N, C-alpha and C positions, 0 to 999 in steps of 0.2 A: 308451273314451268312456262316460260315465255316462248314466243314464236321462234326466236333465234336459236334457243336451246333445243326446242323440238326439232327444228330443221336440221341442226348439226347431228343430233342423235339419230334421226331417221336416215340421214345421208350416210353416216358411218355404218349403220346397220346394213344398208344396201351395198356397202363397199364402194361408194361413188366418191370421186374427188370433187372438189368445188368446181373445177373446170368441166368435168363430165356432166354434173347436175346443171350447170349454167347452159350448156349446149342443149340439154334435154328440154329446158323450159324457155330457151330463146333469150337469155340475158348474158351479160358479161360476168366473168369470174368475180370481179370486184363487187358486183351487186350481191352475189351470194355471200361474200365476206361481210358486207354491210348488213345483210339480213341476219347472219349468224351472230354478229357482234351487237345486234340491237340498235345499230345506227339508223337503219331505215326498214321500212316494211313495203311489201309489194303495193304499188299504186293501183294495179289492175287486179280485180278480184279473180280473174281467170287464172292468174298465177297460182293462187291457193288451190284451185281445182286441179291444175296440172300437177302440182306437188302432191296432192292427196292421191291422185291416180298413180303416180310414180311410186310413192311409198305404200300404196295399198292401205290407206287409212281414210277415215271419214274426214271431210274437209273441216268439220266442226272441231275435230281434235287439234287442228293447227291454229284455230282462232280461240282466244279467250275474249271475254267481253271487251276488255280494254283494247285488244288488238283489232277487234272488229270495228270499234270506234275510230282508231287510228287509221285503219285501212280506208274506211269511208271518208274520213277527213282528207286523206291523201288523194283519193280518187276525185273528190269534188274540188279541193282547194290547193292541191300540190304540197310542196315542202312547207310553205308558210302555214297551211292548215294543220299539218302534222305537228309543227312546233306549238301552235296554239292549243291543239288538242292535248298534247303532252302536258302543257302547263295546267290545263284544266284538271287532268287526272292527278297531277302532283299536288295541286292546291286542294283538291277534294280529299286526297289521302291525308294531307296535313290537317285539314279541318276535322277529320275524324280521329286523329291520334289521341288516344286516351279518352275518347268520348264515350257517351253512354247510349248511343243509338244502337239498336239491334242490327245485325248483319243485313236482315231483310230491308230495314228502313234505309240503311246506308246504300244498298244496291238501288233502291227506288230513287233516292236522292241523286245518285250518280247517273242513272238513266235519264232523269229529268234534266240534269245539267248538260248531258250530251245532246239531248233534243233541243234545248235552248240554244246551245252553241251552233248546231247545224241550221236551225231556223234563222238565227241572227245573221249567220254567214250568208245564207241564201238571200235574205232581204238586202244585205249590204251589196251583194253582187248585183242584184236587180237595180238597186238605187244608183250605184256608182259606175257600172259598166255601160259604156255608150251602146245605144240600141243596135248599131250596125255590127257590134262584136258579140252580142248576146246570142246564145244558142237557144232554140226553142226548148221549152221545158221538157217536151217529149224526148228530145235527144239527150238530155242530162240524166234521165232516169233509167 
């Protein structure tokens, strides 16, 4: 089950409208609609914590490995990062379609691809962002 589906399921279990949930976590109703529709994911990891608290579930329940990666890409690189991360996930899934790798090996490959993407994005940021606009590494982590 994807994040949006989990969010909608938990919200309806609690009897909350999208508007009420939005107010509780400090976003607009349209943001909740986008989350539930799978259009976007929270950029700030604190949102997952707030949702987990409201729904009285473990934060890990709300995150699958793919969503963790998308969330991290969103936090670090914004919408463009999410688009690129989604493309990596889709391409990787297509690569394994009908393949003979074990699920464990597929997962290891996917983790490696995610790490490569994040590392490459970080290096590109350092290389192409003018020094006066760069945040110190301690602020980004």
